[in-house]
Residue, then its C-alpha position, 0 to 999 in steps of 0.5 A: m784103251p783109245l782106238t784110232f784107225r785110218v784107211l791107208e789104201a782105198l781104190r774105187y773101181d767098177g762100182s766097188m771100193f777096194v780097201g788094201r791097208l788099214a792102220i789101227n793104233d799106228v799098226v798097219f794091217v793088210v785088209n784086201a776087202s771090197a764092197k759093192w755100191d749100196s744104191e739104197y743107202k748110197g755108200f760103200y759099207y764095211q764092218l770092223f770087228m775087234e775082239l776084247w781080251t782080258f789078262n788073267p793074272q792067275s795063269s799069266s795069259v790073255q783070254f778071250d771072254n766072248r766080247f767084241v766091238g763092231i764098227h760100221l764104216n761107210l767109205t763113200t768118196t766124192t770123186a769118180 
């Protein structure tokens, strides 16, 4: 399944980046996460983890099978 995501609300303040809302496949999630400026790698870094679930037709339910996808995000801005 294709995945699209957008940061909808981000604020840079006092050496940190605050993310308020994130849209994944057009579904909005309240995140309220912050990251400090990483001076070595020059960025504000976040990790987005998504669990992968499968449908079990025998039980007509979804089951987590210990798989996930991790995406590393750098939300560096060019404005002060």
